[in-house]
N, C-alpha and C positions, 0 to 999 in steps of 0.2 A: 019297431022300425029303427029307432035311434041306436039300439044295441047292435042291430044287423048292419047298419051303416058303419058304425064304429069298427065292428069286426072286419068288414070288407076293406075299410080304409087301412087298417093295420095289415091286412093281407096284401093290399096293393104295395105298401112299403116293403114288406118282406119279399114280395115278388121282384120288386125293383132291385133290392140288394142281391137277390139270387142271380139276376141277369148278369151282374158284373163280378160274380164270384168265380174264381179260377183256383181251386185248391191245389196246393203243391203235392199233397199226398194222393197217390194214384188211386187208392181204394176209395177215398172220399170223392175224388173226381168222377169215378164211375157211379157212385151213389147219387150225385146231383145231376147226372146226365139227363134223365127223363124229366125231373122237375124243371130244369133249365129249358128243355124243349117246349114244354107246356107253357112255362112263364113267358118265353119269347113270343109264342103264338098269341097269347092272351094280352100282350103288352098294351095294345090300344084300349082294350076293355078295362084293364087295370089302371090305365091313365085316366080314363073317365071317372072311375070309382074314386081315384085319388082327388080329382077336382071336386067331386061332390062332398067328399069327406072334409077337404080343406074349407070349402064354403060353409058347410054345416058348422064346423068348428068356429069360424069367424062369427057367424050369426049367434051362436050360443055361448060365445066367449070360452069355448073349450080349447085352450091353446095347444094342449097335447094332441087332440084330434086334428086340429088345423095343421100342426107341424108334421104329423104323420101323413096326412093327406098330401101336403105339398111335397114331401119326400117321395111318395109313391108316384105322383104325376111328373115330378122332376126327373126321376130316374127312368121312367117309361119314355118320356119325351127325349131324353138324351140317347137312349138305346135306339129309338126310331130315327133320330136325326143323324146318327152315325152310320146308317145303312147306306153303302155307296151306290152310286149310279154309274153304270159302265158306258154311258153315252159317249163320253170323250174318248174312251178306249176304242170304241167301234169306229168313231170318226177317224182316229189316228191309224188304225189297222186296215180298215176297208176304204178309207179315202173319201167318205161322204157321210152325211147325216142320215143314217138308216131310218131314223124315226119318221122321216118324210115319206118313206115307202112301206111302212108297216100295213099289213092287210087289215081290213075292217073285220072285227070279230062278229060272227053271226050267231045269234042264239037260236036254239031250236033243237029238234030231235036229231039223233045221229043213228047211223046204221051200225049196230053192235052185234058182232058174231063171236060168241064165246066158244072156247074149246075147239077151235078150228084145227084140224090135223094138217100140219105142214110138212110132215115127213116122219122118218123113223130115227130114234136116237141111236147114234153109232155104236155105243158100247152095250146098252141094255137091250136094244131092239124094241123098246116100248114106243108107243106113238108119241111123236113130238108135237105138242099142242101149243096154241097161242090164242089170245083174244085179239080180234081185229076190230078197230074203230075207223069208220070212214064217214065222210059227208053223205047225206041223202043224195039220191040220183039227180035231183034237180038243183043241187047246190054247186057253186063254182069250186074248182079244185086247183091246188097249187102245183100238182104233179110231184110233190115231195112226199116221200115215204119214210117214216120214222120207225126204227126197230128199237124197242125198249127192253133192257135187261134189269130186273129188280135187284135190290140189295139183298144180301144173303149171308155174308161172312163165308160164302162158298158152300154153306151147309144147311141153311134154314130159309124159310120164306117161300113165296110162290108169286106168280103173276097176280095182277089185280090187287096189289098191296097198297091201299090207301092212295091210289093214283087216279081214280075216276074223274075227279074235278079237273085235274091237270089235262087228262086226255081229251075231255070234252072241250076244253079251251083250245087245244091244238087242232082238233077236228073243226072247230068253229072258224078257224083260219084257212080251212081247205086242205089240211094235211091228212094223210092216212097213217094210222099208228098200229103197229104190230107188237103186242105185249107178250113176250115169249116165256114159256115155262121150261127153262133149261135144267139139265140134270144137276144134282148137288152131290157133294161129298157125303158118304164114302162110295155112293153108286158110281161116281165119275170123278176123274181128276181134272185139274184146271185146263190142260190142253184139250180135253174132251169138251169141256164147257165152251171154250173158244171155238171149237169146231162146230158146235151147235149154233153159235151166233153166226158164223159164216154160212151155215146151212140155211138159216133164216134169210140172209142176204140173197143167196141164190134163189130161194123160193120166191121172194118178193120180185126179183128181176124176171124170173120165169113167168110170173103172174101179173106182169106190169099192165097188160091190156085190160085184164078183168078189173083191176082196181085203179086204172088210170094213173099209174105211177111212172114217172120218168126214171129209167134205170140209172141215169147219171145224177139223180137227185135223191139218193138214199142216204140217210143220216142215222148213225148209231147214237144211242143215248142210254144212260144208266146211272144208278146210284150205288155208291160204295163198291161192293164186289162186282155188281153189274156194270158199274162204270169201268172198273179194272178190265173186265172181259171185253167191253166195248172198245177201250183204248188198244188192247192187244190185237183185236181183230182189225181195227182201223190202221194201225201202224205196221202190222206184219202180215199183209195179205198174201205174201208168197212163202211164208214160213211153213215148211212141210208138216211140222207137228200140229199145225192149226187148221190144215185143210181137211174138209169133210170127205174128199174122195180123190180119185186119181184122174179126174176129167179136166183138170186145170181150168175150172170155172172161174169167172171174174168175180172176185169178192171185194173189189175196191168200192169205197164209199166217198160221198161228197163232203162229209164232215162228221165230227163226233162231239157230243156234249157229255161231260162227266161231272156229276155231283160227287164231291168229296171222295175221289178215287184213291186206292192204294197205288201210288205211282212207282214206288221202288220197294220191292218185297224184302230186300235186305233191311231197309228201315222198318217196314211193317213187322218183321221178325223181332227186332229189338223192342219196338213199342208194345207188342202184345205180351212179351215176357215181363215188361215193367208193370203192366196193368194189374197183374195178380200177385198178391203178397203172400209170403209164407209166415208172416207174423201172426201169432195167435192172439189177435185182438178182435173184439166183437165187430168193429167197423170193417176190418179186413176180412173176417169170416163172412160177413154179410155181402161185401162186394164180390168175394169169390163165388158165393152161392148165386148172386145175380148174374155174373158172367157165365157161369155154368148153365143156368136156366135159359138165358137168352139164346145161346148157341147150341143148346141140346148136346152138351159134351158128354162123351163116354170114353173110357180108356181104349186106346188103340195100340195093340202090341205089334202091329205089322210094320211100324216105322223103324227105320234103321238106327235112330239116334235119340230114343226117348230117355230123357234124364230121369233120375229118381225124383219122384214128386208128383204133383197133380197133373191130370191130363190137360187142364186148361192152361197150365204154364207151357205146355208143349203144343199149343194150338197150331202154329205154322209148321212145326216139325211133323205132326200127324198128317196134315193136308199135303205137304210137299214131299214127305218121305225122308226128311233129315234136316239137320240144322244148316244154317248158312255156312258154317265152317266146313261141314262135311260135303255139301253139294252146292257150292257157290254158282256153278254153271246153270243149275236148275232155277235158282233165284234170279239170275240174270235173264235167262230165257223168258221167264214169266213176269218180268218187270217192264212196263210200258216205256219207261224212260230210256231203256237200253235199245229200243227199236226206233227212236226218233231219227228221221232223216229228212232231206229236202223234199221228198215226195209224200211225207205225211200229210194227211188232210187237215184243213182248218179245224181248230179246236177251241171249244169254250169250256173253261174250268170254273166250277162254282164251289167255293170252299168256306167253311167256317173257321175262324181263327182259334176258337176254343175246342176244337174237335177232340173228343175224349180219347181217340186213338192217335192223336198228335200227327195227323196226316199233312197238315199245312206246310211244313218245311219241304217235304218231298214234292208236293204239288207246285210250290213255287219253283223248285228246281226243274220240274218238268216244263213249266211255262218258259223258263229261261232257255232250256235246251231247244225248245221249238222255235223260239225267236232267233236264236243263234243259227239254226238250220234254215232260216228264211221262211218258216211256216207261219201263216196268220194264226195267232194264238192270243186269246184273251183270258185273263184270270180275274174274277171278281171275288174278293175275299171279304166276308162279312164279319165285322168285329163282334166279340162276345157271343159267338154263335156256335152251336153244337152240331155234331154228326147227326144227320137225318132231319135237318131243319125244314125240308120241303114236304114232309109227310104228315105233320101235325097241324090240323085245322088250316089247311092251305088257303081256304077262302078268306080268312081274316088275318092270318099270320103275315106281318109286314115283310119279313125276310123271304118267305115263300113267294109272296106276290112280286117282290122285287126280282127274285131269281127267275120267275116266269117271264117277266118283262125282258130280261137279258136273253132268255131262250128265244122269245119272239123276234128280237132284234137279230140274233144270230141266224135263225132260219130265214129271215127276210133277205139276209146277205147271200144266202145260198140258192135262192129261187132264181 
């Protein structure tokens, strides 16, 4: 028992140090990505373990154990204390204390309809499916419909990706959630993915009576690449390349929520090239292998501008068909920040400052552009927090729980 407690106390201290680690080396930064995600989610547990270790050390006069325990609990407490609360921002942007009008969350069963066919994918002709989450018939509803696009790097992943607790929470507030399985690269390009998001908007508006959704209260939401697609669909509803058909259907939305989105693809191009190193060092080779594994990368000879070297170094080149120098107009067309205007819908941005893809500067720029255009926009940036922070143990993760609270506030402002 004593040895186990000592081991856990040391683990608590190591976890605390890891939380505040921000390696300058890109390869090392990629390698600590997942450990930091897990460490941040477990910070409350590690803090408790640190307290137990410190007290045990004091009782047994084991000063090393006591010191290690205090270090673990101190770093965990500091991490959690620095998690920002967006309440003042909401009061400033929306003019009232939204916390007074937050709906009561109701626990209970939800009506879950998996693999609901909502149309046909425009490029492949395959069924376009989604999971639908809604309150039971006898439960009150907000009239608000949420369309969620999962993170993917535009090429991996699927719906129902570690989001069930979050969706249950939203349904408990009376909202309807449509979790879409949009097409991925290389089956589809990014404009096709945006068309599918718009297709989901049209489907929800067409089926508003069946699911008791107000067509004027549809909100787009997504993480990472899914957030990027959601922002494009929200900010460019009349862009011809993004429209699913020629019927001029209304694809406007009430608001958009974006977790750690690529806001400017010119910047994303630069950052993805920095991530992977050509140095023949074991750490760099391991990071390269991890990046390749995560995004299921394979050489693509169809792009116009593939440099000599690894396919992962040409990540954005393969997806967009060329480098930013060769096709800048494509990068601009597919950058949400380039479509901001006074008619853009209210936006909530949730971003980690230690994002492995270094998306924070561009997200800050997006929020500034929205404010300058007169659009209600809130950015909550979480210190020492990584990309994907909402997906790991969201029931106990202090950052994921804090972000969910901001989402609840934002949705309450739109109802």
